[in-house]
N, C-alpha and C positions, 0 to 999 in steps of 0.2 A: 295712893297705895305704895306701899313699900315694894322692894324688889323681891322679898321672899313671898309676899302675898301674890304678887303678879304671877309668879312661877306656879304657885299652889293652885290658881285658877285654872291654869292650863291642863293640869294633869288631873285625872280621876283619882279621888281618893278612895280608899275602902271604908271610910268613915263618913256617914252622912252629916252634913252640916245644918246648919239652921234653914228651915223652910226648904228641905230637900227630902226627897223619898228615900226610904231606909234601903231599897233594892235598886241596885244599878242594873239596868239590861244593856248588855254589849251584844252586839251581833259579830258574831264569829264565821267568817267565810270557810266553810270546809270544802277543801278540795281533795280530789284523788291524787295520791301519791304516784310515783312512776310504776311501782310494784303492782298497785291496784289497777292502773290501766292496762299493764301488761296482761294480768290474769283476766281481766274482762275481755281484751281482745282475742286471747287465746280460746276462751270459754265460746265466744261468738263465731270463732273460725271452726271450731269443732262442730257446733251446732249447725252452721252451714254445710259442713262436710257430710254430717249424717244425713241433712236433707237430700244433697246431691246424690248420695249413695241409695236413698230409699227410691228415689225417681229413677236412677239408672237401672237398680235391680227390677222395678215395675215394668220398665221399658223392655228388659231382656226377657223377663217372662212372656209378656205379649209377643215379644219376637219370635219365641220357641212356638208360641201357639199358632202364630200366622205362617211360620215355616211348616207345621205339621198339616195345617189347612190347605196350604199350596200343595204338598206333597200328596195330599188325598184327592184334590183336585186333579192333578196330573194323571194318577192312576185311574180315576173314574173317566177322564177323557180318553185314555187309551182303552178302556174297557169299552166305552161307547163306540169308538171307531171299529174295535174288532167286532163287536155285535153288528154294526151296519154292515161290515164286509161279509159276515156270516148270514144275514138276512138276504143281501143281494145274492149270494151263492144259492141259497136254497129257494129263492124265487126265479132265479134263471132256468132251472131244470122245468119248472112248470109252465113258464112262459115259452120256452122252446118246444115242449110237447104239444101245447095249444096253439101255436103260431098257424097261420095259413100256409107258409112254406113248408112246415112239417107235414100238414094235412095233404099236400100236393105231391109228397114223395111216395115213390112206389116201392114195395118191399121186393127184395130180389132174393130168390133162392138159388143156391149153387147148381148150376146145370150139369157139371161132370166133376169128378174127383181125379185128381192126377195119381198115377200108380206108378212106380218105379220098379 
């Protein structure tokens, strides 16, 4: 082989030689450039930010509902306590009137009046 033919074998020529396919397939590795990588990272960060914001918004909405329910529970507890006190007062009068001690009391009428 001559020097020129040995160099020609090392190179891929655009023309097909004898007993060679007419189409040469070359594998080209396609890599993303730095701009594409930056754009993809920014888009991913924005998507993650949106997911975070939706979760925080849902949590806040549930927090407001829980707060309203806790306030309602506190109001109902206060109403329950006041109703218990009122029931005890109303039952106290009837208990005193029907107690054994009240039945043993003697009615006293004023004997004399004081005149000045």
